[in-house]
N, CA, C and O of each residue as an XYZ file, in Angstrom:
780
protein
N     -18.298     13.061     -6.212
C     -18.454     11.686     -6.642
C     -17.279     10.844     -6.140
O     -16.128     11.278     -6.201
N     -17.571      9.650     -5.647
C     -16.521      8.775     -5.135
C     -15.719      8.175     -6.278
O     -16.269      7.764     -7.300
N     -14.415      8.134     -6.082
C     -13.475      7.596     -7.056
C     -12.475      6.725     -6.306
O     -12.285      6.886     -5.101
N     -11.839      5.806     -7.019
C     -10.794      5.002     -6.391
C      -9.515      5.833     -6.315
O      -9.018      6.316     -7.332
N      -8.993      5.995     -5.114
C      -7.754      6.735     -4.872
C      -6.725      5.814     -4.239
O      -7.061      4.935     -3.445
N      -5.469      6.030     -4.601
C      -4.358      5.340     -3.966
C      -3.605      6.363     -3.130
O      -3.098      7.357     -3.650
N      -3.537      6.109     -1.836
C      -2.822      6.989     -0.912
C      -1.453      6.372     -0.655
O      -1.355      5.201     -0.287
N      -0.403      7.153     -0.848
C       0.962      6.708     -0.596
C       1.498      7.498      0.587
O       1.518      8.729      0.565
N       1.933      6.781      1.622
C       2.403      7.426      2.849
C       3.825      6.971      3.125
O       4.090      5.772      3.211
N       4.738      7.919      3.264
C       6.125      7.617      3.626
C       6.288      7.856      5.121
O       5.934      8.917      5.634
N       6.830      6.853      5.817
C       6.921      6.929      7.273
C       8.245      6.382      7.788
O       8.978      5.692      7.080
N       8.528      6.713      9.046
C       9.581      6.017      9.759
C       8.998      4.671     10.155
O       7.778      4.528     10.243
N       9.845      3.691     10.393
C       9.368      2.353     10.740
C       9.198      2.263     12.256
O      10.141      1.917     12.967
N       8.012      2.568     12.743
C       7.746      2.595     14.180
C       6.595      1.653     14.541
O       5.619      1.527     13.802
N       6.730      1.004     15.677
C       5.683      0.114     16.175
C       4.434      0.927     16.500
O       4.535      2.003     17.090
N       3.279      0.435     16.131
C       2.011      1.072     16.457
C       1.505      2.072     15.443
O       0.359      2.513     15.533
N       2.338      2.446     14.471
C       1.917      3.448     13.488
C       0.797      2.913     12.596
O      -0.145      3.642     12.287
N       0.887      1.675     12.190
C      -0.163      1.090     11.358
C      -1.516      1.170     12.064
O      -2.527      1.501     11.444
N      -1.530      0.871     13.344
C      -2.766      0.940     14.115
C      -3.320      2.360     14.156
O      -4.524      2.555     13.989
N      -2.459      3.355     14.376
C      -2.917      4.743     14.436
C      -3.462      5.215     13.094
O      -4.436      5.966     13.045
N      -2.833      4.776     12.000
C      -3.328      5.143     10.667
C      -4.666      4.449     10.402
O      -5.578      5.060      9.844
N      -4.788      3.186     10.794
C      -6.048      2.454     10.609
C      -7.185      3.121     11.378
O      -8.317      3.152     10.895
N      -6.907      3.648     12.551
C      -7.921      4.324     13.360
C      -8.455      5.559     12.641
O      -9.642      5.869     12.743
N      -7.588      6.266     11.916
C      -8.024      7.452     11.158
C      -9.125      7.062     10.169
O     -10.101      7.794     10.005
N      -8.969      5.913      9.512
C      -9.968      5.449      8.545
C     -11.224      4.944      9.251
O     -12.339      5.238      8.820
N     -11.050      4.193     10.326
C     -12.226      3.616     10.988
C     -13.082      4.685     11.662
O     -14.305      4.553     11.694
N     -12.472      5.737     12.199
C     -13.254      6.816     12.803
C     -14.148      7.510     11.778
O     -15.241      7.971     12.110
N     -13.687      7.579     10.554
C     -14.467      8.210      9.480
C     -15.348      7.193      8.744
O     -16.026      7.530      7.773
N     -15.324      5.944      9.222
C     -16.114      4.867      8.610
C     -15.784      4.683      7.123
O     -16.673      4.544      6.283
N     -14.484      4.686      6.827
C     -14.009      4.500      5.458
C     -13.405      3.110      5.334
O     -12.514      2.738      6.098
N     -13.898      2.347      4.365
C     -13.408      1.003      4.131
C     -12.118      1.052      3.308
O     -12.058      1.720      2.275
N     -11.099      0.345      3.769
C      -9.836      0.239      3.039
C      -9.938     -0.966      2.115
O     -10.121     -2.094      2.573
N      -9.819     -0.723      0.817
C      -9.914     -1.784     -0.187
C      -8.642     -2.623     -0.250
O      -8.697     -3.831     -0.482
N      -7.497     -1.973     -0.043
C      -6.209     -2.650     -0.157
C      -5.194     -1.888      0.687
O      -5.215     -0.658      0.740
N      -4.299     -2.634      1.350
C      -3.266     -2.018      2.187
C      -1.982     -2.809      2.024
O      -1.961     -4.026      2.207
N      -0.918     -2.113      1.679
C       0.392     -2.735      1.534
C       1.405     -1.866      2.269
O       1.410     -0.645      2.112
N       2.257     -2.489      3.063
C       3.322     -1.772      3.757
C       4.627     -2.458      3.396
O       4.747     -3.678      3.511
N       5.608     -1.672      2.959
C       6.892     -2.251      2.563
C       7.995     -1.211      2.715
O       7.720     -0.018      2.843
N       9.243     -1.668      2.700
C      10.344     -0.694      2.693
C      10.298      0.130      1.410
O       9.808     -0.337      0.382
N      10.810      1.352      1.477
C      10.875      2.201      0.282
C      12.296      2.191     -0.265
O      13.138      1.412      0.183
N      12.552      3.054     -1.227
C      13.892      3.151     -1.809
C      14.886      3.811     -0.863
O      16.088      3.803     -1.128
N      14.399      4.386      0.240
C      15.255      5.059      1.221
C      15.371      4.174      2.450
O      14.358      3.772      3.023
N      16.584      3.869      2.856
C      16.817      3.023      4.020
C      16.158      3.618      5.263
O      16.325      4.803      5.551
N      15.405      2.791      6.002
C      14.748      3.235      7.224
C      13.396      3.890      7.013
O      12.706      4.209      7.981
N      13.005      4.096      5.760
C      11.712      4.721      5.443
C      10.806      3.654      4.829
O      11.204      2.938      3.910
N       9.589      3.562      5.349
C       8.615      2.598      4.832
C       7.530      3.324      4.039
O       7.313      4.527      4.182
N       6.872      2.550      3.212
C       5.854      3.099      2.314
C       4.546      2.332      2.508
O       4.501      1.111      2.359
N       3.495      3.058      2.838
C       2.155      2.490      2.927
C       1.457      2.792      1.600
O       1.518      3.922      1.116
N       0.806      1.810      1.018
C      -0.016      2.019     -0.171
C      -1.431      1.601      0.216
O      -1.693      0.428      0.479
N      -2.342      2.576      0.247
C      -3.704      2.356      0.736
C      -4.676      2.716     -0.379
O      -4.584      3.795     -0.963
N      -5.606      1.816     -0.673
C      -6.597      2.057     -1.725
C      -7.973      2.210     -1.078
O      -8.405      1.362     -0.297
N      -8.659      3.317     -1.420
C     -10.009      3.564     -0.915
C     -10.874      4.143     -2.035
O     -10.360      4.640     -3.037
N     -12.183      4.074     -1.852
C     -13.142      4.721     -2.754
C     -13.779      5.867     -1.986
O     -14.561      5.643     -1.062
N     -13.453      7.075     -2.361
C     -13.963      8.261     -1.656
C     -13.954      9.462     -2.581
O     -13.512      9.383     -3.727
N     -14.458     10.588     -2.055
C     -14.391     11.849     -2.794
C     -13.016     12.459     -2.588
O     -12.329     12.140     -1.617
N     -12.613     13.339     -3.500
C     -11.300     13.965     -3.376
C     -11.205     14.804     -2.108
O     -10.151     14.848     -1.473
N     -12.274     15.459     -1.740
C     -12.276     16.286     -0.531
C     -11.959     15.442      0.710
O     -11.148     15.842      1.545
N     -12.592     14.295      0.823
C     -12.364     13.410      1.968
C     -10.938     12.871      1.948
O     -10.283     12.820      2.988
N     -10.455     12.470      0.782
C      -9.101     11.922      0.663
C      -8.061     12.979      1.029
O      -7.073     12.669      1.695
N      -8.273     14.204      0.606
C      -7.356     15.296      0.944
C      -7.298     15.509      2.456
O      -6.217     15.683      3.017
N      -8.451     15.494      3.114
C      -8.494     15.641      4.573
C      -7.804     14.478      5.269
O      -7.091     14.667      6.255
N      -8.021     13.267      4.750
C      -7.368     12.088      5.322
C      -5.847     12.217      5.264
O      -5.160     11.931      6.244
N      -5.328     12.645      4.126
C      -3.876     12.790      3.972
C      -3.324     13.816      4.951
O      -2.268     13.603      5.548
N      -4.029     14.920      5.116
C      -3.569     15.934      6.080
C      -3.577     15.373      7.501
O      -2.668     15.643      8.286
N      -4.599     14.598      7.824
C      -4.678     14.015      9.163
C      -3.589     12.957      9.365
O      -3.001     12.873     10.444
N      -3.323     12.161      8.349
C      -2.252     11.159      8.437
C      -0.908     11.847      8.648
O      -0.085     11.369      9.430
N      -0.676     12.969      7.955
C       0.602     13.675      8.076
C       0.826     14.264      9.468
O       1.952     14.630      9.805
N      -0.222     14.362     10.277
C      -0.059     14.873     11.641
C       0.618     13.863     12.563
O       1.096     14.221     13.639
N       0.658     12.598     12.136
C       1.351     11.593     12.941
C       2.841     11.909     12.917
O       3.401     12.208     11.862
N       3.469     11.844     14.060
C       4.873     12.261     14.199
C       5.789     11.505     13.237
O       6.687     12.103     12.644
N       5.573     10.203     13.078
C       6.475      9.380     12.274
C       6.221      9.492     10.771
O       7.004      8.972      9.976
N       5.142     10.162     10.372
C       4.801     10.277      8.952
C       5.567     11.436      8.328
O       5.527     12.560      8.828
N       6.259     11.155      7.241
C       7.039     12.183      6.550
C       6.196     12.896      5.496
O       6.255     14.120      5.381
N       5.409     12.137      4.722
C       4.591     12.741      3.673
C       3.508     11.760      3.240
O       3.724     10.548      3.229
N       2.344     12.294      2.884
C       1.242     11.485      2.357
C       0.770     12.109      1.042
O       0.540     13.316      0.967
N       0.631     11.289      0.026
C       0.157     11.714     -1.290
C      -1.096     10.926     -1.635
O      -1.302      9.830     -1.114
N      -1.936     11.476     -2.509
C      -3.055     10.697     -3.034
C      -3.121     10.897     -4.533
O      -2.859     11.983     -5.051
N      -3.482      9.808     -5.226
C      -3.523      9.823     -6.685
C      -4.677      8.979     -7.200
O      -5.105      8.024     -6.550
N      -5.174      9.344     -8.377
C      -6.162      8.526     -9.068
C      -5.412      7.447     -9.846
O      -4.190      7.505     -9.978
N      -6.146      6.466    -10.357
C      -5.507      5.349    -11.067
C      -4.749      5.767    -12.317
O      -3.779      5.108    -12.691
N      -5.168      6.850    -12.974
C      -4.448      7.279    -14.179
C      -3.152      8.025    -13.852
O      -2.370      8.318    -14.756
N      -2.914      8.333    -12.583
C      -1.691      9.037    -12.176
C      -0.626      8.085    -11.629
O       0.462      8.518    -11.249
N      -0.940      6.787    -11.589
C      -0.002      5.807    -11.040
C       0.132      4.616    -11.974
O      -0.686      4.413    -12.871
N       1.173      3.838    -11.749
C       1.335      2.540    -12.387
C       1.220      1.531    -11.255
O       1.969      1.595    -10.281
N       0.273      0.593    -11.386
C       0.048     -0.330    -10.280
C      -0.171     -1.747    -10.756
O      -0.571     -1.991    -11.895
N       0.098     -2.670     -9.860
C      -0.060     -4.101    -10.125
C      -0.472     -4.804     -8.829
O      -0.279     -4.288     -7.729
N      -1.035     -5.975     -8.995
C      -1.328     -6.879     -7.892
C      -0.859     -8.260     -8.317
O      -0.818     -8.563     -9.509
N      -0.506     -9.097     -7.352
C      -0.115    -10.466     -7.646
C      -1.229    -11.389     -7.179
O      -1.876    -11.112     -6.169
N      -1.460    -12.472     -7.892
C      -2.496    -13.428     -7.505
C      -1.968    -14.845     -7.623
O      -1.146    -15.154     -8.486
N      -2.465    -15.709     -6.729
C      -2.146    -17.136     -6.752
C      -3.444    -17.915     -6.933
O      -4.475    -17.562     -6.361
N      -3.384    -18.979     -7.735
C      -4.546    -19.814     -8.042
C      -4.161    -21.264     -7.812
O      -3.148    -21.727     -8.335
N      -4.958    -21.984     -7.035
C      -4.718    -23.413     -6.805
C      -5.801    -24.199     -7.554
O      -6.996    -24.013     -7.322
N      -5.359    -25.077     -8.452
C      -6.288    -25.894     -9.236
C      -5.840    -27.351     -9.172
O      -4.661    -27.626     -8.953
N      -6.774    -28.290     -9.361
C      -6.385    -29.712     -9.379
C      -5.407    -29.981    -10.528
O      -5.628    -29.537    -11.655
N      -4.354    -30.694    -10.240
C      -3.343    -30.999    -11.263
C      -3.952    -31.804    -12.408
O      -3.578    -31.611    -13.565
N      -4.878    -32.695    -12.101
C      -5.527    -33.499    -13.150
C      -6.189    -32.614    -14.198
O      -6.084    -32.886    -15.394
N      -6.866    -31.560    -13.763
C      -7.575    -30.668    -14.688
C      -6.601    -29.992    -15.644
O      -6.904    -29.807    -16.823
N      -5.436    -29.627    -15.131
C      -4.441    -28.947    -15.970
C      -3.772    -29.942    -16.908
O      -3.572    -29.658    -18.089
N      -3.428    -31.103    -16.378
C      -2.704    -32.098    -17.181
C      -3.560    -32.672    -18.304
O      -3.055    -32.942    -19.394
N      -4.848    -32.860    -18.044
C      -5.709    -33.509    -19.022
C      -6.291    -32.569    -20.064
O      -6.680    -33.006    -21.147
N      -6.353    -31.305    -19.752
C      -7.026    -30.373    -20.659
C      -6.032    -29.352    -21.222
O      -5.607    -28.430    -20.526
N      -5.681    -29.534    -22.464
C      -4.745    -28.621    -23.133
C      -5.306    -27.207    -23.178
O      -4.555    -26.232    -23.184
N      -6.628    -27.104    -23.209
C      -7.280    -25.800    -23.262
C      -6.904    -24.959    -22.040
O      -6.667    -23.758    -22.169
N      -6.847    -25.572    -20.864
C      -6.487    -24.861    -19.629
C      -5.070    -24.319    -19.736
O      -4.814    -23.163    -19.401
N      -4.161    -25.146    -20.196
C      -2.772    -24.712    -20.326
C      -2.651    -23.516    -21.280
O      -1.914    -22.568    -21.011
N      -3.379    -23.575    -22.385
C      -3.351    -22.468    -23.346
C      -3.921    -21.187    -22.720
O      -3.360    -20.106    -22.899
N      -5.029    -21.309    -21.990
C      -5.639    -20.150    -21.330
C      -4.693    -19.539    -20.294
O      -4.601    -18.318    -20.171
N      -4.002    -20.389    -19.562
C      -3.047    -19.896    -18.568
C      -1.922    -19.108    -19.242
O      -1.517    -18.051    -18.761
N      -1.425    -19.637    -20.362
C      -0.370    -18.919    -21.093
C      -0.865    -17.582    -21.611
O      -0.146    -16.585    -21.549
N      -2.090    -17.555    -22.123
C      -2.676    -16.303    -22.625
C      -2.813    -15.257    -21.519
O      -2.711    -14.059    -21.782
N      -3.039    -15.701    -20.300
C      -3.196    -14.778    -19.158
C      -1.866    -14.468    -18.482
O      -1.834    -13.730    -17.497
N      -0.774    -15.017    -18.992
C       0.547    -14.732    -18.430
C       0.815    -15.427    -17.114
O       1.665    -14.981    -16.343
N       0.107    -16.511    -16.842
C       0.301    -17.240    -15.586
C       1.460    -18.220    -15.723
O       1.757    -18.714    -16.811
N       2.100    -18.484    -14.604
C       3.180    -19.476    -14.585
C       3.009    -20.365    -13.359
O       2.520    -19.919    -12.321
N       3.412    -21.615    -13.486
C       3.300    -22.566    -12.378
C       4.408    -22.283    -11.365
O       5.571    -22.132    -11.737
N       4.042    -22.212    -10.078
C       5.049    -22.018     -9.024
C       5.184    -23.262     -8.151
O       6.231    -23.476     -7.540
N       4.137    -24.085     -8.085
C       4.178    -25.349     -7.358
C       3.364    -26.368     -8.148
O       2.226    -26.106     -8.539
N       3.967    -27.536     -8.376
C       3.236    -28.624     -9.034
C       3.338    -29.846     -8.132
O       4.420    -30.378     -7.886
N       2.161    -30.278     -7.643
C       2.082    -31.480     -6.810
C       1.125    -32.459     -7.464
O       0.439    -32.123     -8.429
N       1.086    -33.650     -6.942
C       0.205    -34.668     -7.507
C      -1.264    -34.254     -7.429
O      -2.036    -34.492     -8.358
N      -1.644    -33.625     -6.299
C      -3.050    -33.292     -6.084
C      -3.438    -31.889     -6.558
O      -4.598    -31.661     -6.901
N      -2.503    -30.956     -6.582
C      -2.831    -29.601     -7.040
C      -1.621    -28.901     -7.642
O      -0.474    -29.285     -7.414
N      -1.916    -27.860     -8.420
C      -0.896    -26.997     -9.010
C      -1.253    -25.562     -8.659
O      -2.423    -25.178     -8.686
N      -0.229    -24.767     -8.328
C      -0.449    -23.355     -8.002
C       0.168    -22.505     -9.103
O       1.337    -22.660     -9.458
N      -0.652    -21.604     -9.633
C      -0.212    -20.675    -10.667
C      -0.134    -19.271    -10.081
O      -0.845    -18.932     -9.135
N       0.734    -18.477    -10.657
C       0.922    -17.087    -10.218
C       0.840    -16.178    -11.427
O       1.313    -16.512    -12.514
N       0.225    -15.014    -11.215
C       0.207    -13.993    -12.263
C       0.179    -12.622    -11.615
O      -0.219    -12.478    -10.459
N       0.600    -11.627    -12.359
C       0.513    -10.243    -11.886
C      -0.278     -9.444    -12.903
O      -0.326     -9.779    -14.087
N      -0.889     -8.393    -12.421
C      -1.658     -7.541    -13.320
C      -2.605     -6.668    -12.537
O      -2.544     -6.609    -11.309
N      -3.471     -5.998    -13.241
C      -4.473     -5.184    -12.586
C      -5.648     -6.079    -12.213
O      -5.745     -7.209    -12.692
N      -6.532     -5.586    -11.370
C      -7.603     -6.410    -10.808
C      -8.448     -7.084    -11.879
O      -8.815     -8.248    -11.723
N      -8.762     -6.391    -12.949
C      -9.579     -6.989    -14.010
C      -8.881     -8.208    -14.611
O      -9.536     -9.191    -14.956
N      -7.564     -8.147    -14.737
C      -6.804     -9.265    -15.309
C      -6.778    -10.458    -14.367
O      -6.963    -11.594    -14.803
N      -6.552    -10.217    -13.088
C      -6.513    -11.333    -12.137
C      -7.901    -11.922    -11.931
O      -8.033    -13.128    -11.725
N      -8.935    -11.094    -11.982
C     -10.309    -11.597    -11.872
C     -10.694    -12.432    -13.090
O     -11.434    -13.408    -12.966
N     -10.197    -12.054    -14.257
C     -10.503    -12.804    -15.482
C     -10.003    -14.237    -15.357
O     -10.693    -15.174    -15.759
N      -8.804    -14.411    -14.801
C      -8.253    -15.755    -14.665
C      -9.057    -16.588    -13.661
O      -9.138    -17.808    -13.801
N      -9.649    -15.945    -12.657
C     -10.534    -16.662    -11.724
C     -11.704    -17.255    -12.508
O     -12.034    -18.432    -12.359
N     -12.319    -16.432    -13.337
C     -13.460    -16.889    -14.130
C     -13.067    -18.014    -15.105
O     -13.845    -18.936    -15.351
N     -11.852    -17.918    -15.652
C     -11.366    -18.939    -16.583
C     -11.165    -20.273    -15.861
O     -11.483    -21.328    -16.410
N     -10.639    -20.230    -14.634
C     -10.295    -21.466    -13.922
C     -11.452    -22.089    -13.140
O     -11.401    -23.274    -12.810
N     -12.484    -21.318    -12.841
C     -13.607    -21.856    -12.055
C     -14.220    -23.134    -12.649
O     -14.491    -24.074    -11.902
N     -14.445    -23.196    -13.953
C     -15.038    -24.427    -14.512
C     -14.130    -25.654    -14.372
O     -14.608    -26.784    -14.480
N     -12.837    -25.453    -14.134
C     -11.893    -26.565    -14.038
C     -11.575    -26.930    -12.587
O     -10.629    -27.673    -12.327
N     -12.365    -26.409    -11.639
C     -12.196    -26.795    -10.238
C     -11.228    -25.922     -9.464
O     -10.372    -26.441     -8.748
N     -11.341    -24.621     -9.587
C     -10.503    -23.707     -8.810
C     -10.686    -24.008     -7.323
O     -11.790    -23.886     -6.792
N      -9.611    -24.398     -6.660
C      -9.663    -24.774     -5.243
C      -9.535    -23.539     -4.355
O     -10.268    -23.380     -3.379
N      -8.598    -22.674     -4.711
C      -8.327    -21.515     -3.858
C      -7.767    -20.378     -4.707
O      -7.121    -20.601     -5.731
N      -8.033    -19.150     -4.254
C      -7.553    -17.948     -4.944
C      -7.190    -16.906     -3.895
O      -7.921    -16.721     -2.922
N      -6.086    -16.240     -4.087
C      -5.696    -15.140     -3.197
C      -4.997    -14.072     -4.023
O      -4.228    -14.370     -4.936
N      -5.285    -12.815     -3.678
C      -4.681    -11.690     -4.393
C      -3.958    -10.814     -3.377
O      -4.427    -10.637     -2.253
N      -2.829    -10.277     -3.774
C      -2.061     -9.402     -2.884
C      -2.656     -8.001     -2.868
O      -3.556     -7.682     -3.646
N      -2.151     -7.191     -1.990
C      -2.510     -5.776     -1.980
C      -1.827     -5.090     -3.161
O      -0.896     -5.628     -3.760
N      -2.298     -3.922     -3.472
C      -1.764     -3.136     -4.584
C      -0.357     -2.621     -4.262
O      -0.078     -2.197     -3.141
N       0.509     -2.668     -5.258
C       1.776     -1.944     -5.212
C       1.707     -0.915     -6.327
O       1.270     -1.221     -7.437
N       2.137      0.303     -6.031
C       1.963      1.381     -7.006
C       3.143      2.340     -6.985
O       3.776      2.559     -5.952
N       3.416      2.896     -8.137
C       4.439      3.937     -8.295
C       3.751      5.134     -8.936
O       3.009      4.988     -9.907
N       4.002      6.311     -8.388
C       3.414      7.540     -8.916
C       4.173      7.929    -10.179
O       5.398      8.043    -10.162
N       3.446      8.132    -11.272
C       4.077      8.457    -12.559
C       4.929      9.717    -12.483
O       6.044      9.738    -13.005
N       4.422     10.771    -11.840
C       5.108     12.062    -11.838
C       6.161     12.185    -10.739
O       6.778     13.242    -10.601
N       6.377     11.140     -9.966
C       7.314     11.215     -8.837
C       8.748     10.981     -9.297
O       9.007     10.157    -10.174
N       9.674     11.722     -8.690
C      11.095     11.491     -8.963
C      11.715     10.671     -7.839
O      12.938     10.553     -7.760
N      10.887     10.106     -6.976
C      11.378      9.274     -5.875
C      11.395     10.053     -4.580
O      11.651     11.257     -4.566
N      11.119      9.356     -3.489
C      11.051     10.040     -2.209
C      12.422     10.493     -1.727
O      12.511     11.439     -0.944
N      13.496      9.841     -2.176
C      14.836     10.267     -1.764
C      15.117     11.705     -2.209
O      15.859     12.423     -1.539
N      14.530     12.133     -3.337
C      14.694     13.524     -3.780
C      13.980     14.480     -2.832
O      14.491     15.559     -2.534
N      12.794     14.087     -2.357
C      12.064     14.911     -1.376
C      12.862     15.025     -0.085
O      12.918     16.093      0.524
N      13.477     13.926      0.329
C      14.286     13.963      1.553
C      15.455     14.930      1.417
O      15.793     15.641      2.363
N      16.065     14.955      0.245
C      17.165     15.904      0.004
C      16.666     17.339      0.132
O      17.356     18.199      0.679
N      15.448     17.591     -0.385
C      14.858     18.932     -0.251
C      14.639     19.285      1.212
O      14.938     20.402      1.635
N      14.112     18.325      1.996
C      13.885     18.568      3.421
C      15.198     18.881      4.131
O      15.261     19.785      4.964
N      16.257     18.121      3.794
C      17.546     18.313      4.444
C      18.187     19.638      4.046
O      18.950     20.216      4.820
N      17.881     20.124      2.840
C      18.476     21.368      2.356
C      17.840     22.606      2.988
O      18.426     23.688      2.951
N      16.660     22.459      3.560
C      15.983     23.598      4.184
C      16.777     24.038      5.401
O      17.162     23.225      6.242
N      17.015     25.340      5.479
C      17.766     25.875      6.609
C      16.980     25.673      7.896
O      15.775     25.919      7.937
N      17.659     25.228      8.944
C      16.955     25.077     10.214
C      16.557     26.442     10.774
O      17.167     27.464     10.462
N      15.527     26.430     11.602
C      15.084     27.688     12.205
C      16.113     28.168     13.221
O      17.072     27.461     13.531
N      15.902     29.384     13.737
C      16.833     29.931     14.715
C      16.934     29.000     15.909
O      16.035     28.206     16.184
N      18.080     29.123     16.625
C      18.271     28.273     17.783
C      17.221     28.569     18.833
O      16.726     29.689     18.955
N      16.901     27.540     19.582
C      15.939     27.717     20.660
C      16.550     28.571     21.763
O      17.723     28.411     22.099
N      15.771     29.457     22.313
C      16.213     30.270     23.443
C      15.641     29.608     24.685
O      14.437     29.380     24.798
N      16.542     29.306     25.616
C      16.099     28.624     26.822
C      15.280     29.561     27.684
O      15.568     30.754     27.772
N      14.290     29.029     28.301
C      13.443     29.799     29.198
C      14.179     29.954     30.526
O      14.408     28.976     31.237
N      14.547     31.201     30.853
C      15.337     31.448     32.061
C      14.564     31.059     33.312
O      15.147     30.606     34.297
N      13.250     31.237     33.265
C      12.431     30.940     34.427
C      12.539     29.460     34.800
O      12.585     29.115     35.981
N      12.579     28.594     33.799
C      12.646     27.167     34.058
C      14.021     26.735     34.542
O      14.146     25.691     35.184
N      15.063     27.521     34.245
C      16.410     27.158     34.662
C      16.678     27.502     36.118
O      17.638     26.999     36.701
N      15.857     28.341     36.709
C      16.097     28.766     38.085
C      15.463     27.783     39.049
O      14.394     27.239     38.774
N      16.124     27.550     40.191
C      15.511     26.669     41.186
C      14.222     27.308     41.700
O      14.158     28.523     41.887
N      13.205     26.493     41.927
C      11.931     27.015     42.373
C      11.504     26.366     43.674
O      11.793     25.200     43.944
N      10.836     27.125     44.436
C      10.247     26.591     45.653
C       8.758     26.429     45.363
O       8.062     27.419     45.139
N       8.279     25.229     45.364
C       6.886     24.995     44.972
C       5.879     25.620     45.933
O       4.714     25.805     45.582
N       6.330     25.946     47.148
C       5.397     26.517     48.124
C       5.221     28.025     47.949
O       4.270     28.603     48.476
N       6.143     28.670     47.205
C       6.029     30.118     47.031
C       5.384     30.466     45.711
O       5.232     31.651     45.412
N       5.012     29.530     44.934
C       4.417     29.803     43.618
C       2.981     30.189     43.732
O       2.330     30.452     42.721
């Protein structure tokens, strides 16, 4: 059964990696519901947060395939009950509607919205929350002339995670493998005509 999964990918910050990861999803014909890329708590390491609706089997395969990319350090997948997540939303409404109707102001306060821009012709409100909360405010503002609405991608933290910097310490603590032995054949001068 398909479920909403949040995939968290820790990567080096390299040009073209986003495109290669996107190709993994498009080849499998999987729609990405939300995508956020940002720096992580570790300098030089970026974090992709990708939301999809799929089966666990497919998501597990996707994570393994993503981890094959050279710049990818680790990919995790979690259900919504295993993470804490939020989205930010902006709402543009006519200033007249807000100024004249006390009911709108009260509804905005109840939804935790705050004004970020107030102009003569429009006011922009901002709120954070889960999708149901941001969608509720859309429905509340529509009767008052909602001009525009935009929602950010999901940002999420894994509940059981102790932070990726701890994983990096584990990676660094692993003893390196034996030294490479040089191939003597390659070190010798060769005549291409006698091969």
